[in-house]
RODO-2510 file (C-alpha; in nm, 4 decimals, decimal comma):
residues 571
     n   res          X          Y          Z
     1     m    -9,2415    -5,1872    16,0780
     2     t    -9,2472    -5,5842    15,9354
     3     t    -9,5453    -5,5902    16,2175
     4     d    -9,7112    -5,3203    16,0817
     5     w    -9,6653    -5,4742    15,7146
     6     a    -9,8395    -5,7711    15,8166
     7     t   -10,1130    -5,6135    15,9414
     8     g   -10,1757    -5,4264    15,6593
     9     i   -10,1445    -5,7082    15,4391
    10     f   -10,3907    -5,8952    15,6707
    11     s   -10,6519    -5,6566    15,7985
    12     e   -10,9839    -5,6412    15,8264
    13     r   -11,0070    -5,3931    15,5102
    14     t   -10,7536    -5,5755    15,2746
    15     i   -10,9573    -5,9059    15,3205
    16     r   -11,2757    -5,7612    15,2337
    17     r   -11,0718    -5,6356    14,9421
    18     a   -10,9696    -5,9491    14,8647
    19     r   -11,2984    -6,1098    14,8642
    20     l   -11,4735    -5,8654    14,6469
    21     g   -11,2113    -5,8605    14,4007
    22     s   -11,2014    -6,2192    14,3512
    23     g   -11,6268    -6,2257    14,3492
    24     l   -11,6170    -5,9736    14,0816
    25     v   -11,3701    -6,2039    13,8741
    26     m   -11,6120    -6,4549    13,8536
    27     f   -11,8773    -6,2309    13,8167
    28     v   -11,7136    -6,1211    13,4785
    29     f   -11,6809    -6,5028    13,3791
    30     i   -12,0513    -6,5958    13,4652
    31     i   -12,0967    -6,3105    13,2589
    32     l   -11,9472    -6,3865    12,9539
    33     h   -12,0352    -6,7566    12,9775
    34     m   -12,3980    -6,6419    13,0074
    35     s   -12,3432    -6,3995    12,7190
    36     n   -12,1857    -6,7159    12,5075
    37     h   -12,4944    -6,9055    12,5837
    38     a   -12,6737    -6,6416    12,4318
    39     l   -12,5828    -6,6998    12,0842
    40     g   -12,7325    -7,0105    12,0894
    41     l   -13,0389    -6,8195    11,9813
    42     v   -12,8701    -6,7379    11,6535
    43     s   -12,6948    -7,0889    11,6071
    44     l   -12,5011    -7,3965    11,7463
    45     s   -12,2015    -7,2556    11,5284
    46     a   -12,2396    -6,8866    11,6408
    47     a   -12,2174    -7,0078    12,0039
    48     d   -11,9291    -7,2141    11,9300
    49     d   -11,7735    -6,9086    11,7490
    50     g   -11,8089    -6,6987    12,1059
    51     r   -11,6970    -7,0357    12,2772
    52     r   -11,3446    -6,9478    12,1059
    53     l   -11,3568    -6,6125    12,2290
    54     f   -11,4406    -6,6958    12,5886
    55     l   -11,1801    -6,9815    12,6631
    56     a   -10,9009    -6,7513    12,4637
    57     i   -10,9505    -6,5190    12,7280
    58     w   -11,0239    -6,7974    13,0263
    59     r   -10,7906    -7,1181    12,9260
    60     n   -10,4745    -6,9389    12,8481
    61     p   -10,2065    -6,9502    13,1426
    62     v   -10,2541    -6,6305    13,2792
    63     g   -10,6435    -6,6340    13,2650
    64     t   -10,6164    -6,9789    13,4230
    65     l   -10,4319    -6,8513    13,6937
    66     v   -10,6330    -6,5697    13,7689
    67     f   -10,9888    -6,7310    13,7649
    68     y   -10,8840    -7,0458    13,9700
    69     a   -10,7046    -6,8374    14,2142
    70     s   -11,0143    -6,5801    14,2550
    71     v   -11,2106    -6,9291    14,3153
    72     l   -10,9724    -7,0413    14,5789
    73     v   -10,9129    -6,7115    14,7381
    74     h   -11,3346    -6,6223    14,7280
    75     m   -11,3897    -6,9624    14,8868
    76     t   -11,1459    -6,9605    15,1526
    77     l   -11,2387    -6,6046    15,2753
    78     v   -11,5888    -6,6933    15,2685
    79     l   -11,5112    -6,9813    15,4940
    80     r   -11,3297    -6,7491    15,6937
    81     g   -11,5979    -6,5147    15,6928
    82     l   -11,8538    -6,8150    15,8163
    83     y   -11,6003    -6,9189    16,1211
    84     v   -11,5048    -6,5083    16,2483
    85     r   -11,9100    -6,4350    16,2315
    86     r   -12,0346    -6,4940    16,5986
    87     s   -12,3661    -6,5218    16,5440
    88     l   -12,5633    -6,6334    16,2744
    89     v   -12,8632    -6,3918    16,3042
    90     m   -12,8350    -6,1558    15,9922
    91     p   -13,0857    -5,9799    15,7406
    92     k   -13,2499    -6,2102    15,5411
    93     n   -13,0580    -6,0860    15,2151
    94     e   -12,6843    -6,1511    15,3843
    95     m   -12,8079    -6,5003    15,4935
    96     a   -12,9487    -6,6020    15,1030
    97     q   -12,6344    -6,5087    14,9582
    98     i   -12,4252    -6,7039    15,2013
    99     a   -12,6502    -6,9990    15,1737
   100     l   -12,6500    -7,0082    14,7674
   101     g   -12,2415    -6,9407    14,7861
   102     l   -12,2084    -7,2557    15,0063
   103     l   -12,4237    -7,4200    14,7722
   104     i   -12,2588    -7,3107    14,4658
   105     p   -11,9835    -7,5591    14,4806
   106     l   -12,1993    -7,9038    14,5513
   107     l   -12,4059    -7,8002    14,1994
   108     l   -12,0925    -7,7381    14,0023
   109     i   -11,7995    -7,9660    14,0912
   110     d   -11,9422    -8,2163    13,8009
   111     h   -11,9661    -7,9205    13,5439
   112     v   -11,5992    -7,8394    13,6195
   113     v   -11,4548    -8,1961    13,6323
   114     g   -11,6708    -8,2936    13,3421
   115     t   -11,4941    -8,0342    13,1116
   116     r   -11,2507    -7,8268    13,2170
   117     i   -11,0553    -8,0782    13,3888
   118     v   -11,1194    -8,3683    13,1449
   119     h   -11,0175    -8,1343    12,8767
   120     a   -10,6959    -8,0830    13,0347
   121     l   -10,6579    -8,4585    13,0613
   122     y   -10,7784    -8,5875    12,8257
   123     s   -10,7850    -8,3210    12,5425
   124     y   -11,1566    -8,3593    12,5775
   125     t   -11,3385    -8,1306    12,2858
   126     d   -11,6117    -7,9749    12,5125
   127     n   -11,7792    -7,8081    12,2324
   128     y   -12,1369    -7,6760    12,2240
   129     e   -12,2789    -7,9631    12,0765
   130     t   -12,0977    -8,2263    12,3303
   131     i   -12,1989    -8,0497    12,6667
   132     v   -12,5772    -7,9567    12,4980
   133     r   -12,6371    -8,3222    12,3978
   134     t   -12,5324    -8,4528    12,7282
   135     l   -12,7321    -8,2480    12,9537
   136     w   -13,0161    -8,2170    12,6808
   137     i   -13,0661    -8,5432    12,5509
   138     n   -12,8273    -8,7926    12,7249
   139     s   -12,8878    -8,6884    13,0655
   140     p   -13,1782    -8,4095    13,1028
   141     d   -13,1381    -8,4867    13,4574
   142     n   -12,8060    -8,3198    13,4518
   143     g   -12,9865    -8,0462    13,2465
   144     v   -13,2314    -7,9258    13,5374
   145     r   -12,9071    -7,9441    13,7798
   146     q   -12,6899    -7,7045    13,5413
   147     t   -12,9766    -7,4527    13,5014
   148     f   -13,0489    -7,4288    13,8432
   149     a   -12,6310    -7,4292    13,9022
   150     l   -12,6467    -7,1199    13,6783
   151     l   -12,9481    -6,9213    13,8772
   152     v   -12,7878    -6,9917    14,1774
   153     v   -12,4487    -6,8805    14,0601
   154     w   -12,5812    -6,5413    13,8901
   155     i   -12,8181    -6,4640    14,1884
   156     h   -12,5418    -6,4908    14,4402
   157     g   -12,3027    -6,2777    14,2479
   158     c   -12,5860    -6,0246    14,1911
   159     i   -12,6860    -5,9847    14,5487
   160     g   -12,3092    -5,9604    14,6000
   161     v   -12,2913    -5,6931    14,3445
   162     h   -12,5880    -5,5120    14,5089
   163     f   -12,4133    -5,5075    14,8377
   164     w   -12,0669    -5,3468    14,6834
   165     l   -12,3182    -5,0748    14,4902
   166     r   -12,6163    -4,9832    14,6639
   167     y   -12,4190    -4,6869    14,8533
   168     r   -12,2768    -4,5399    14,5374
   169     p   -12,4579    -4,1821    14,4773
   170     w   -12,5353    -4,2889    14,1200
   171     y   -12,6882    -4,6288    14,2225
   172     d   -13,0259    -4,5262    14,2710
   173     n   -13,1285    -4,4319    13,9585
   174     s   -12,9398    -4,7199    13,8005
   175     a   -13,0946    -4,9614    13,9708
   176     s   -13,3432    -5,0484    13,7610
   177     l   -13,1482    -5,0537    13,4435
   178     l   -12,9171    -5,3123    13,6330
   179     l   -13,2266    -5,5075    13,7058
   180     a   -13,3275    -5,5131    13,3669
   181     v   -12,9811    -5,6397    13,2845
   182     a   -12,9721    -5,8758    13,5873
   183     i   -13,3329    -6,0662    13,4912
   184     l   -13,2698    -6,0686    13,0802
   185     l   -12,8957    -6,2495    13,0811
   186     p   -13,0048    -6,5201    13,2418
   187     v   -13,3100    -6,5357    13,0324
   188     l   -13,1383    -6,4973    12,7086
   189     a   -12,8646    -6,7928    12,8194
   190     l   -13,1503    -7,0425    12,9129
   191     l   -13,3272    -6,9848    12,5892
   192     g   -12,9837    -7,0400    12,4064
   193     f   -12,9277    -7,3512    12,5758
   194     v   -13,2823    -7,4689    12,4853
   195     e   -13,2817    -7,3644    12,1291
   196     m   -12,9515    -7,5578    12,0948
   197     g   -13,0994    -7,8529    12,2775
   198     r   -13,3903    -7,8023    11,9957
   199     t   -13,1593    -7,8017    11,7207
   200     l   -12,9306    -8,1504    11,8386
   201     s   -13,2847    -8,3519    11,8823
   202     d   -13,4419    -8,2305    11,5768
   203     p   -13,4042    -8,5405    11,3314
   204     s   -13,2954    -8,3396    11,0208
   205     f   -13,0030    -8,2215    11,1856
   206     i   -12,7145    -8,4007    11,0254
   207     k   -12,4366    -8,4837    11,1755
   208     a   -12,1741    -8,4001    10,9659
   209     e   -12,2552    -8,0548    11,0239
   210     s   -12,2683    -8,1015    11,3667
   211     g   -11,8309    -8,1183    11,4234
   212     h   -11,6883    -8,3205    11,6562
   213     y   -11,9352    -8,5417    11,8445
   214     e   -11,8925    -8,8669    11,7121
   215     e   -11,5160    -8,8472    11,7241
   216     t   -11,5217    -8,7018    12,0234
   217     i   -11,7455    -8,9704    12,1858
   218     n   -11,5259    -9,2969    11,9997
   219     t   -11,2320    -9,1337    12,1612
   220     l   -11,3028    -9,0151    12,4514
   221     y   -11,2341    -9,1213    12,8430
   222     y   -11,5903    -9,2757    12,8254
   223     n   -11,4481    -9,5701    12,6857
   224     d   -11,1557    -9,6175    12,9094
   225     p   -11,2087    -9,7246    13,2659
   226     e   -10,8927    -9,6035    13,4154
   227     a   -10,9640    -9,2502    13,2789
   228     r   -11,3100    -9,2849    13,4038
   229     e   -11,1617    -9,3972    13,7375
   230     q   -10,9488    -9,1412    13,7724
   231     v   -11,2242    -8,8535    13,7253
   232     a   -11,4329    -9,0101    13,9440
   233     t   -11,1357    -8,9597    14,1889
   234     i   -11,1075    -8,6543    14,1292
   235     r   -11,4493    -8,5533    14,1420
   236     a   -11,4924    -8,7182    14,4936
   237     g   -11,1282    -8,5556    14,6564
   238     l   -11,3498    -8,2347    14,5379
   239     y   -11,5987    -8,3112    14,6601
   240     g   -11,5009    -8,4293    14,9859
   241     s   -11,2302    -8,1099    15,0251
   242     f   -11,5342    -7,9005    15,0078
   243     s   -11,7306    -8,0507    15,2670
   244     a   -11,4022    -8,1097    15,5054
   245     a   -11,3412    -7,7763    15,5016
   246     l   -11,7137    -7,6916    15,6031
   247     g   -11,7512    -7,9869    15,7978
   248     i   -11,4157    -7,7806    15,9894
   249     v   -11,5660    -7,4895    15,9811
   250     i   -11,8890    -7,5978    16,2054
   251     l   -11,6968    -7,8057    16,4016
   252     a   -11,4881    -7,5190    16,4835
   253     r   -11,7916    -7,3197    16,5474
   254     a   -11,9117    -7,5679    16,7552
   255     r   -11,6332    -7,6158    17,0141
   256     r   -11,5660    -7,2213    17,0019
   257     r   -11,9727    -7,1997    17,1504
   258     l   -11,8821    -7,5028    17,3978
   259     k   -11,5879    -7,3086    17,5529
   260     e   -11,7501    -6,9614    17,5378
   261     r   -12,0819    -7,0641    17,7148
   262     a   -11,8392    -7,0408    18,0128
   263     n   -11,6906    -6,6844    17,9068
   264     q   -11,9819    -6,5026    17,8033
   265     v   -11,9871    -6,0876    17,8632
   266     a   -12,3202    -5,9009    17,9589
   267     v   -12,3961    -5,6190    17,7023
   268     r   -12,6383    -5,3842    17,8623
   269     y   -12,8655    -5,1391    17,6871
   270     a   -12,9703    -4,8262    17,8033
   271     g   -13,3230    -4,8996    17,7948
   272     g   -13,2623    -5,1654    18,0184
   273     e   -13,2288    -5,4538    17,8197
   274     t   -12,9396    -5,7012    17,8863
   275     v   -12,8179    -5,9923    17,6562
   276     r   -12,5265    -6,1826    17,7061
   277     v   -12,3142    -6,3255    17,4875
   278     p   -11,9651    -6,5196    17,4614
   279     r   -11,6280    -6,3174    17,4757
   280     g   -11,5692    -6,2030    17,1238
   281     f   -11,8790    -6,0970    17,0194
   282     t   -11,9438    -5,7782    16,8696
   283     v   -12,1851    -5,5097    17,0334
   284     l   -12,3735    -5,5262    16,6895
   285     e   -12,4158    -5,9055    16,7215
   286     a   -12,5492    -5,8826    17,0779
   287     s   -12,8094    -5,6807    16,9499
   288     r   -12,9299    -5,8869    16,6710
   289     l   -12,9382    -6,1570    16,9337
   290     g   -13,1004    -6,0305    17,1685
   291     g   -13,3510    -5,9041    16,8843
   292     l   -13,3423    -5,5580    16,9388
   293     p   -13,3550    -5,3103    16,7023
   294     h   -13,0181    -5,1478    16,5943
   295     y   -12,8940    -4,9532    16,2609
   296     s   -12,6156    -5,0751    16,0193
   297     v   -12,6866    -4,9607    15,7567
   298     c   -12,3357    -5,0809    15,5920
   299     g   -12,4499    -5,4187    15,6938
   300     g   -12,1566    -5,4627    15,9706
   301     k   -11,8731    -5,3861    15,7613
   302     g   -11,7199    -5,0677    15,9152
   303     q   -11,7629    -4,8690    15,6115
   304     c   -12,0460    -4,6430    15,8048
   305     s   -12,1243    -4,5287    16,1449
   306     t   -12,4674    -4,5517    16,1835
   307     c   -12,4707    -4,8283    16,4527
   308     r   -12,2186    -4,6343    16,6451
   309     v   -12,2665    -4,6527    17,0370
   310     q   -12,2224    -4,4330    17,3688
   311     i   -12,0063    -4,6106    17,6351
   312     l   -12,2245    -4,5711    17,9332
   313     s   -11,9658    -4,7233    18,1607
   314     d   -11,5936    -4,7145    18,1703
   315     y   -11,4783    -4,7334    17,7916
   316     w   -11,1026    -4,6964    17,8410
   317     t   -11,1140    -5,0694    17,9700
   318     l   -11,2155    -5,1942    17,6695
   319     p   -11,0498    -5,3197    17,3791
   320     p   -10,8925    -5,0142    17,1602
   321     p   -11,0376    -4,9500    16,8013
   322     d   -10,8503    -5,0820    16,4755
   323     k   -10,7490    -4,9012    16,2369
   324     l   -11,0902    -4,9472    16,0164
   325     e   -11,2678    -4,8547    16,3236
   326     q   -11,0649    -4,5222    16,3902
   327     t   -11,0969    -4,4386    16,0344
   328     t   -11,4372    -4,4210    16,1059
   329     l   -11,4854    -4,2586    16,4413
   330     k   -11,1668    -3,9812    16,2821
   331     r   -11,4064    -3,9107    16,0241
   332     i   -11,7006    -3,8016    16,2409
   333     n   -11,5127    -3,6418    16,4969
   334     a   -11,6429    -3,8989    16,7259
   335     a   -11,5628    -3,8590    17,1058
   336     p   -11,3852    -4,1096    17,3246
   337     d   -11,6701    -4,2757    17,4542
   338     v   -11,8080    -4,3587    17,1057
   339     r   -11,7396    -4,6739    16,8804
   340     l   -11,9029    -4,8642    16,6122
   341     a   -12,0938    -5,2033    16,7639
   342     c   -12,0339    -5,3665    16,4444
   343     q   -11,6479    -5,3531    16,5459
   344     l   -11,6278    -5,3461    16,9082
   345     r   -11,6037    -5,6679    17,0524
   346     p   -11,6287    -5,5982    17,4390
   347     d   -11,3887    -5,8612    17,6726
   348     r   -11,5935    -5,7552    18,0191
   349     d   -11,9754    -5,6396    18,1040
   350     v   -12,0495    -5,3026    17,9111
   351     t   -12,3138    -5,0688    17,8964
   352     v   -12,3893    -4,9149    17,5702
   353     a   -12,6984    -4,6834    17,4272
   354     p   -12,6740    -4,6598    17,0485
   355     l   -12,7030    -4,3227    16,9104
   356     l   -12,9048    -4,3526    16,6298
   357     v   -13,2650    -4,5190    16,6785
   358     p   -13,3977    -4,7225    16,4289
   359     q   -13,8061    -4,5784    16,3723
   360     t   -14,0314    -4,8363    16,4374
   361     e   -14,2723    -4,9270    16,1743
   362     a   -14,5680    -4,7628    16,2834
   363     a   -14,4326    -4,4196    16,2441
   364     l   -14,3814    -4,4799    15,8868
   365     p   -14,7096    -4,4566    15,6244
   366     a   -14,7745    -4,7922    15,3805
   367     n   -14,6963    -4,5897    15,0885
   368     s   -14,4091    -4,4120    15,2398
   369     q   -14,1250    -4,3085    14,9909
   370     e   -13,8298    -4,5709    14,9329
   371     t   -13,5806    -4,4264    15,2253
   372     s   -13,1931    -4,3314    15,1276
   373     p   -12,9545    -4,3837    15,3652
   374     g   -12,7418    -4,0999    15,4875
   375     r   -12,4152    -4,0541    15,2694
   376     e   -12,1950    -3,7764    15,2124
   377     r   -12,1804    -3,6344    14,8531
   378     e   -12,0236    -3,3670    14,7264
   379     i   -12,3369    -3,1462    14,6104
   380     a   -12,3882    -2,7696    14,5163
   381     v   -12,6643    -2,6178    14,7438
   382     l   -12,9084    -2,3332    14,6364
   383     f   -13,1035    -2,1349    14,7966
   384     c   -13,3680    -1,8907    14,6796
   385     d   -13,5949    -1,5942    14,8607
   386     m   -13,8473    -1,3743    14,7157
   387     r   -13,6978    -0,9678    14,8402
   388     h   -13,9289    -0,7789    15,0241
   389     f   -14,2323    -1,0243    15,0334
   390     t   -14,3804    -0,9086    15,3401
   391     t   -14,4344    -0,5624    15,1883
   392     l   -14,5570    -0,7280    14,8610
   393     t   -14,8258    -0,9222    14,9954
   394     e   -14,9602    -0,7280    15,2770
   395     t   -15,2687    -0,5581    15,1044
   396     r   -15,2990    -0,8037    14,9143
   397     l   -15,6128    -1,0939    14,9436
   398     p   -15,4977    -1,4643    15,0590
   399     f   -15,5751    -1,5936    14,7052
   400     d   -15,3369    -1,3319    14,5444
   401     v   -15,0603    -1,4565    14,8034
   402     v   -15,1239    -1,8085    14,7039
   403     f   -15,1304    -1,7384    14,3180
   404     l   -14,8189    -1,5551    14,3565
   405     l   -14,6226    -1,7740    14,5483
   406     n   -14,7342    -2,0465    14,3130
   407     r   -14,6366    -1,8841    14,0212
   408     y   -14,2793    -1,8357    14,1600
   409     f   -14,2412    -2,1698    14,2607
   410     g   -14,3384    -2,3052    13,9711
   411     i   -14,0725    -2,0927    13,7501
   412     v   -13,7976    -2,1841    14,0075
   413     g   -13,9308    -2,5527    14,0212
   414     k   -13,9343    -2,5555    13,6657
   415     a   -13,5477    -2,3924    13,6394
   416     v   -13,4074    -2,6691    13,8654
   417     e   -13,5350    -2,9465    13,6649
   418     q   -13,4560    -2,8776    13,3617
   419     a   -13,1026    -2,7440    13,4852
   420     g   -13,0882    -3,1276    13,6315
   421     g   -13,1491    -3,0504    13,9602
   422     r   -13,3592    -3,1657    14,2328
   423     l   -13,6038    -2,9231    14,4485
   424     d   -13,5743    -2,9908    14,7816
   425     k   -13,8030    -2,7712    14,9368
   426     f   -14,0086    -2,4774    14,9689
   427     i   -13,9800    -2,2818    15,3006
   428     g   -14,1878    -1,9699    15,2930
   429     d   -14,1407    -1,7762    15,0223
   430     g   -13,8136    -1,9400    14,9707
   431     a   -13,6531    -2,2745    14,8285
   432     m   -13,3500    -2,5107    14,8495
   433     a   -13,2579    -2,7468    14,5404
   434     l   -12,9785    -2,9653    14,5845
   435     f   -12,7494    -3,0708    14,2400
   436     g   -12,5104    -3,3520    14,1839
   437     l   -12,7280    -3,6344    14,3436
   438     n   -12,6322    -3,7950    14,0149
   439     a   -12,3769    -3,5757    13,8543
   440     s   -12,0062    -3,4735    13,9198
   441     p   -11,9267    -3,1641    14,1128
   442     e   -11,8873    -2,9746    13,8317
   443     e   -12,1358    -3,0458    13,6521
   444     a   -12,3804    -2,9265    13,9766
   445     c   -12,2169    -2,6227    13,9800
   446     r   -12,2566    -2,5932    13,6477
   447     q   -12,6451    -2,7045    13,6929
   448     a   -12,7031    -2,4758    13,9714
   449     i   -12,5395    -2,1717    13,8000
   450     s   -12,8066    -2,2765    13,5269
   451     a   -13,0934    -2,3019    13,7008
   452     a   -12,9971    -1,9900    13,9105
   453     t   -12,9905    -1,7417    13,5749
   454     t   -13,2949    -1,9254    13,4277
   455     i   -13,4854    -1,8433    13,7753
   456     v   -13,4001    -1,4525    13,7411
   457     a   -13,4986    -1,4028    13,3645
   458     e   -13,8336    -1,5859    13,4216
   459     v   -13,8622    -1,4018    13,7666
   460     d   -13,8214    -1,0671    13,5701
   461     k   -14,0763    -1,1698    13,3074
   462     l   -14,3689    -1,2497    13,5979
   463     a   -14,2662    -0,8641    13,7295
   464     a   -14,2824    -0,7220    13,4234
   465     e   -14,6363    -0,8841    13,3913
   466     l   -14,7496    -0,8128    13,7563
   467     s   -14,5845    -0,4775    13,7401
   468     d   -14,8752    -0,2840    13,7877
   469     e   -15,0505    -0,4594    14,0916
   470     l   -14,7240    -0,4915    14,2882
   471     p   -14,6448    -0,1978    14,4912
   472     l   -14,2644    -0,3025    14,4623
   473     p   -14,0569    -0,4799    14,1962
   474     l   -14,0393    -0,8463    14,2548
   475     q   -13,7202    -0,9307    14,2791
   476     i   -13,5046    -1,2240    14,4219
   477     a   -13,1544    -1,3408    14,5834
   478     i   -13,0057    -1,6502    14,5500
   479     g   -12,6697    -1,8471    14,7194
   480     i   -12,5008    -2,0751    14,5989
   481     h   -12,2214    -2,2733    14,7600
   482     t   -12,0972    -2,6404    14,6743
   483     g   -11,8538    -2,9008    14,9552
   484     p   -11,9662    -3,2087    15,1250
   485     a   -12,3213    -3,2803    15,2691
   486     v   -12,4711    -3,5522    15,4346
   487     v   -12,7905    -3,6769    15,1918
   488     g   -13,0202    -3,8778    15,3047
   489     t   -13,4340    -3,9173    15,3531
   490     m   -13,5015    -3,7619    15,6875
   491     g   -13,8335    -3,6816    15,8678
   492     y   -14,1035    -3,8551    16,0592
   493     g   -14,3990    -4,0330    15,9690
   494     r   -14,5564    -3,9055    15,6381
   495     v   -14,2935    -3,5562    15,6391
   496     r   -14,0136    -3,7726    15,5029
   497     s   -13,8229    -3,6657    15,2138
   498     l   -13,4478    -3,6654    15,0615
   499     t   -13,2815    -3,4033    15,1559
   500     a   -12,9304    -3,2423    15,2819
   501     v   -12,7385    -3,1053    15,5946
   502     g   -12,4514    -3,0194    15,6807
   503     d   -12,1961    -2,6649    15,6537
   504     t   -12,2349    -2,6179    15,2736
   505     v   -12,6271    -2,6129    15,3088
   506     n   -12,5439    -2,3565    15,5650
   507     v   -12,2794    -2,1767    15,3942
   508     a   -12,5589    -2,1763    15,0808
   509     s   -12,8547    -2,0187    15,3355
   510     r   -12,5783    -1,7863    15,4554
   511     l   -12,4880    -1,6668    15,0815
   512     e   -12,8719    -1,6439    14,9863
   513     t   -12,8280    -1,3606    15,2716
   514     a   -12,5728    -1,1723    15,1474
   515     a   -12,7030    -1,1452    14,8508
   516     k   -12,9646    -0,9408    15,0066
   517     e   -12,7018    -0,7242    15,1998
   518     l   -12,4945    -0,6750    14,8724
   519     d   -12,8024    -0,6047    14,6836
   520     a   -12,7608    -0,8905    14,4240
   521     a   -12,9224    -1,0950    14,2707
   522     i   -12,7095    -1,3620    14,2711
   523     v   -12,3930    -1,4320    14,5156
   524     i   -12,1979    -1,7640    14,4375
   525     s   -11,8853    -1,8973    14,6209
   526     e   -11,5452    -1,9380    14,4876
   527     p   -11,5494    -2,3256    14,4745
   528     v   -11,8582    -2,2839    14,3151
   529     a   -11,6919    -2,0223    14,0641
   530     t   -11,3714    -2,2521    14,0054
   531     r   -11,5672    -2,5829    13,9616
   532     a   -11,8325    -2,4333    13,7305
   533     g   -11,5357    -2,2910    13,5263
   534     i   -11,6046    -1,8922    13,5433
   535     d   -11,3675    -1,6335    13,4629
   536     p   -11,2920    -1,4826    13,7955
   537     r   -11,2213    -1,1516    13,5710
   538     t   -11,5802    -1,1251    13,4569
   539     v   -11,7248    -1,1169    13,7985
   540     e   -11,7168    -0,9086    14,0798
   541     s   -11,5681    -1,0236    14,4094
   542     c   -11,5467    -1,0037    14,7798
   543     e   -11,4780    -1,1770    15,0914
   544     i   -11,7660    -1,2054    15,3483
   545     n   -11,7569    -1,3242    15,7633
   546     v   -11,9697    -1,6967    15,7726
   547     r   -12,1037    -1,7357    16,0840
   548     g   -11,8803    -2,0641    16,2257
   549     r   -11,6455    -2,0041    16,0613
   550     a   -11,3262    -1,8562    16,1437
   551     l   -11,1908    -1,7230    15,7859
   552     p   -11,3689    -1,5064    15,5602
   553     l   -11,4997    -1,6816    15,2472
   554     k   -11,4169    -1,5207    14,8737
   555     v   -11,7587    -1,5165    14,6860
   556     y   -11,8477    -1,3241    14,3275
   557     v   -12,1637    -1,1041    14,3016
   558     i   -12,3923    -1,1356    13,9893
   559     p   -12,5328    -0,7767    14,0060
   560     r   -12,8968    -0,7604    13,9144
   561     e   -12,8307    -0,6379    13,5339
   562     k   -12,6223    -0,9069    13,4723
   563     a   -12,8012    -1,2088    13,6141
   564     a   -13,0281    -1,3020    13,3440
   565     e   -12,7312    -1,3899    13,1216
   566     p   -12,5260    -1,7020    13,1245
   567     l   -12,2500    -1,7436    13,3495
   568     e   -12,0831    -2,1118    13,2782
   569     g   -11,7935    -2,1705    13,0920
   570     k   -11,6480    -1,8662    13,0304
   571     a   -11,2929    -1,9118    13,1666
***
């Protein structure tokens, strides 16, 4: 039991959460810090008023402990990650984040020592007048350095937040707004700094109104050689400690590399390639080291399954998957010979076949749509089909058929978009729509039902308009189901689009067929009705058998005469 507890505390998942949590604390700190700088656009006194609130949050015992503990934890885990990573071949964005992160301590130690530590030791009044005067007037070189440091810290933090949020369902639609904020905040902060510097440089600026600068400069450690020597020792100690820690990691990596050169394993690929790597490398690292294309949507963190490989050699002789890998493999019902390339560290020669092969750039058009990696989401799926289409069109001219379909497709597309959904595709005289890509499952179901009733109402109007021209009344059948589905950009070459696959999609298609069989306009599954808040007492229900499912599915049947009426929210 003790071993399990210790394993849980120091598992990769726990370590990543600690790294994320500590990083977010520092990110909040820098957001508030830059917001405080931006108040300098109002006035110097406004910035100092904001500073008092800022210090109330971060210079109380709890805030100080949380912040500096986060700094220590984050730096320690970054150095640990640098050591654990067997290969330094990585995507450029990851390399940029690591490089910027290692640069931050070297840029900020002077600033931290000159403000927080000196304040703690000598009651240094590090208000905006004192700091800006020092950086803008007395030591402009340090001002440029601090400006660069601010941008480095901010870019590093933004990259980390991007890595954290990029697979959230809402992130794609919010990315433009977040990018605008990410650009605007440092710009305002730097403009605030410039404005305060210009204010302090103005000869008309009255010292008596400026606060404590003259008093501070005369009573601080600047005039105390022992104090200045002590501060210099602290500064040198911090630089030395970080440099030593980084040096230890580099030396440890070098020592390990020398040791591993005589202890390598061969990773062979189904295509005939062989990459020799030191024992302890992951298969994904071997692929990167060998320059072989290998999917890894999550960046090798074990949070997706896109890097999975099939073991073509004796899979049972390899190290067993850890808890993180087991969780992901179990979720996709992987066979025993399937492993995650980012987690598998073979201790002997192994032959693998990547199960997801990256598309070559040649397969994508230059102006192709932005791709979206596969993600599992709770969505609602609507299938809509025109009934008796062959009979309706077999005697009509091709132009008339196209005209009818375009009128029908226009009705469906407009109804789906107005309800908040996404029109996925048209298939012959049918259509498929997705709801919930940027909404909750409950809202998705309400949107799908709203779109369905609108489609029925508008098609009825079109049927009345064309009643004299058609041999049969124009009618449609709609099926709606909700549940988990894999959503992502799929296709080949120019025929690529965001779509969904999975059991939820198959069931929705089956419900559309059931609507025809039951001579109904709309058939919705029980989960849809429940999430949409429909009162089951007001709608007829039955059970149908769905191919591939052992148990029958309860559905609600909306007859044609009631299908154009609003249904959502009756519970």
